[in-house]
N, C-alpha and C positions, 0 to 999 in steps of 0.2 A: 605181117611183117617186122623187121630189126627196131626196134626205140635209137637214138643215138647213143645213149653209152652200152649198149649192145654191139654194134658198130665198131665202135671204136674199142671194145675190149676185143673181137674177133682179128680186125686188123692187127691189133698189139702182137696179139700172138702169133698170127701169120709171118710179120715182121720179126719176132724173135726166133722162129722157124726158119727161116731162109736168107740165101748171103742178101747182104743190102746189093752187092753189085751184077745179082742176075736182077733183082728187083728193080735196078737203076734202069738197067739194059731193056727191060720188059716194056718199063715205060717213057724210057729213054731221059733218062733225069739224069741230074748230076750224083754220084753215088757216095757225097759227102755227108747225105741228115744223119742225124743223130736218135731225133725222138720220132715217134707215131704221128706225131702233130707235124711237126716240119714235113716229113713224107707228103701227108694230105694237104698238107700246104700246098707243096712244090705241083702235087697230081693235081690238084686243083685248078690251079694258076693253068697248067699245062693243056689241062683241058677241056677249060671253060666254063668250070661250074664256079657260079657264084651266085649269092643273094643278095638281096635288095642292098643298095650301097656301095656294092663292090667287094664286101664280104666272099674270102672262098667259102663252100659250101662242102663243110670235112664232111658231114651224112654222105651226100651224093657220091665224093672221093672216095671213100670207105664201103658203100653199096658197090663200086665198080671194082675195089680190092675182090672182095668177096664173093662176088661174080665172076672173078674171073681167078680164083682160088676152087671153084666148084666146078668152071668150066675144065680145070687141069693146065688153064693158061700160065698161070703159078706151079710149076713142080719142086712136089717137093718128097724126100726118099729118107726112111726112116732106120 
């Protein structure tokens, strides 16, 4: 499986290649996110992925994005 830094790097690449408005529509998030961390924070909060203490689980949110990329829920053409 992927390590935490590997997941974040992969999601960073996915976000850089995909229109933010399309990602926001897929996950029903506001399109105003600026960074990968902010996107993962919004996604973790929306999907209820939290670590002990109520912190958002960035790794679980990143794995969700990678799974959605691999299953073509997030479409990309070059």
